[in-house]
C-alpha positions in Angstrom: 7.4 9.3 23.2 5.9 11.9 25.6 2.8 9.8 27.7 -0.1 11.2 27.5 -0.3 10.9 31.1 2.1 14.0 30.9 -0.4 15.9 28.7 -2.7 19.1 29.5 -5.9 18.5 29.0 -5.7 20.8 26.0 -3.1 18.4 24.2 -5.0 15.3 25.5 -8.3 16.0 23.5 -5.7 16.9 20.6 -4.1 13.7 21.0 -7.3 11.7 20.9 -8.1 13.3 17.8 -5.6 13.0 15.8 -5.8 9.5 17.2 -9.4 8.7 16.7 -9.0 10.3 12.3 -5.7 7.7 12.3 -7.1 5.0 13.5 -10.3 5.7 11.3 -8.7 5.7 8.2 -6.6 3.0 9.1 -9.9 1.2 8.7 -11.3 3.3 6.0 -8.2 3.0 3.2 -8.2 -0.9 4.0 -12.0 -1.1 3.0 -11.9 1.4 0.1 -8.0 1.3 -0.7 -6.4 4.4 -1.3 -7.8 6.4 -4.1 -11.8 5.5 -3.8 -11.0 6.5 -0.1 -12.3 10.1 0.8 -11.8 12.4 3.8 -15.5 12.4 4.3 -15.4 8.7 5.2 -12.6 8.7 7.5 -14.1 12.1 9.2 -17.6 10.3 9.7 -16.0 7.5 10.9 -14.2 9.2 13.3 -17.1 10.9 14.4 -15.1 13.7 14.6 -15.4 18.0 13.1 -15.1 18.7 9.5 -13.1 21.6 10.6 -11.1 20.4 13.2 -10.1 17.1 11.5 -8.4 19.6 8.8 -6.5 21.3 11.0 -4.9 18.1 11.5 -4.7 16.7 8.1 -5.5 18.9 4.9 -5.9 15.9 3.4 -6.3 12.1 2.9 -2.5 11.9 1.3 -1.0 13.2 4.8 -3.0 11.3 7.1 -2.3 7.8 5.6 1.6 9.4 5.0 1.2 9.5 9.2 0.2 6.2 9.0 2.5 4.7 7.2 5.4 5.4 9.9 3.2 3.3 12.1 2.8 1.1 9.5 6.1 0.2 8.9 7.4 0.3 13.2 7.9 -3.7 13.9 10.1 -3.2 10.3 12.0 -0.8 11.7 12.8 -2.4 14.7 14.3 -4.8 13.6 16.6 -2.8 12.0 17.6 -1.2 14.6 18.8 -4.1 16.1 22.6 -3.8 17.1 24.8 -5.5 14.5 28.3 -5.5 15.9 29.1 -8.8 14.9 32.3 -10.4 15.4 32.9 -13.2 12.4 32.0 -12.9 9.0 29.6 -16.7 10.5 27.9 -14.5 12.7 27.5 -11.5 10.3 25.3 -13.8 7.8 23.5 -15.4 10.6 22.0 -12.3 12.1 21.2 -10.6 8.0 19.7 -13.6 7.1 17.5 -13.3 10.6 16.7 -9.9 10.4 16.2 -10.2 6.7 13.8 -12.6 7.5 12.1 -10.7 10.3 11.3 -7.9 7.9 10.1 -10.0 5.3 7.6 -11.4 7.5 6.6 -8.5 9.5 6.0 -6.8 6.0 3.7 -9.9 4.8 1.8 -10.2 8.3 0.3 -6.4 6.8 -0.2 -7.7 3.3 -3.4 -6.0 2.8 -2.5 -2.8 4.4 0.9 -2.7 2.2 -1.1 -3.2 -1.2 -3.0 -0.3 -0.4 0.7 1.9 0.6 1.8 0.0 -3.1 -1.5 1.7 -4.8 -1.1 5.2 -2.9 2.3 5.4 -3.4 1.5 5.4 -7.7 -1.5 8.1 -7.1 0.2 10.5 -4.1 3.1 12.4 -4.4 2.9 12.7 -0.9 2.9 9.2 0.0 5.3 9.1 -2.8 8.2 11.1 -0.8 7.0 9.6 2.4 8.4 5.9 1.1 11.4 7.5 0.2 11.7 9.0 2.9 11.2 4.9 4.6 13.4 4.0 2.0 16.2 6.2 2.7 15.5 5.4 6.3 16.2 1.8 6.2 19.5 2.4 3.6 21.1 5.0 6.1 21.1 2.0 9.2 22.2 -0.2 6.2 25.1 1.9 5.5 26.2 2.0 9.2 26.4 -1.6 9.6 28.7 -2.1 6.4 30.7 0.6 7.7 31.4 -1.4 10.6 32.0 -4.3 9.3 35.0 -2.8 7.0 36.2 -1.6 10.2 35.8 -4.5 11.9 38.5 -5.9 8.8 35.1 -8.5 7.5 34.1 -6.7 4.8 35.9 -5.8 1.3 37.4 -1.9 1.8 36.3 -1.5 -2.1 33.1 -2.1 -1.6 31.2 1.6 -0.9 28.8 1.4 1.3 25.9 3.9 0.4 26.0 1.7 -3.2 25.6 -1.8 -1.1 22.9 -0.6 1.0 20.6 1.0 -1.4 21.4 -1.9 -3.5 20.8 -3.9 -0.9 17.2 -2.5 0.6 16.0 -2.8 -2.8 15.6 -6.2 -3.1 14.9 -6.3 0.2 11.8 -4.2 -1.2 11.6 -6.2 -3.9 11.3 -9.7 -2.4 8.4 -8.4 -0.2 6.0 -7.1 -2.5 6.8 -10.1 -5.1 6.3 -12.1 -1.2 2.8 -10.3 -0.9 1.7 -10.8 -4.1 2.8 -14.5 -4.4 1.4 -16.6 -1.6 3.5 -19.4 -3.3 6.8 -18.4 -2.5 8.5 -19.1 0.7 9.9 -16.5 2.9 12.3 -18.2 4.7 14.3 -19.4 1.0 13.6 -16.0 -0.1 15.4 -14.9 3.0 18.4 -17.5 2.6 19.1 -17.0 -1.0 18.7 -12.6 -1.4 20.9 -13.1 2.2 23.5 -15.8 0.5 24.0 -12.9 -2.7 24.5 -10.1 -0.4 26.9 -11.1 1.5 29.4 -13.6 -1.0 29.6 -10.0 -2.5 30.2 -8.2 0.8 32.2 -10.5 3.2 35.8 -12.0 2.8 
């Protein structure tokens, strides 16, 4: 990422304006929800000109879509932890901890994810953005599956693309369940779905 100190004055101003709008959007969406939040509310909170704001974000949908990148950054860091196990036990242990950390990271942003769920159902732009996020996670999982297959730890007949999509879908569904039902124990969920996944994949 380019540091602001390396930018020209004009670029720094553009960076700050964009940041103001994103920060204001983050706050306003939490207060009003996606449907009721307006660009006018965001612009007033950011204290930037209307013309300037619409140069960066033509509507609230595109602004929220960019916010998603910031929201899921911690979860992506978990997914991108190098996965190079040398045994099945090591693989299962790492998968469990990655699953636990993924769910915990999402649960720590419970209010934000409730807005994301609302926005996915209302905005084609946000829906596509979330699909892109899904695809990123799925591709990462697929690479991990191919690695353990090459190491002789996982079943060769398994098709990585299918299992990767199924595994992320399970994680995503359990994240939504956790967000809506605080009675669930995150560590127990992580342990159970890890067992289900790894028993089918590994020898």
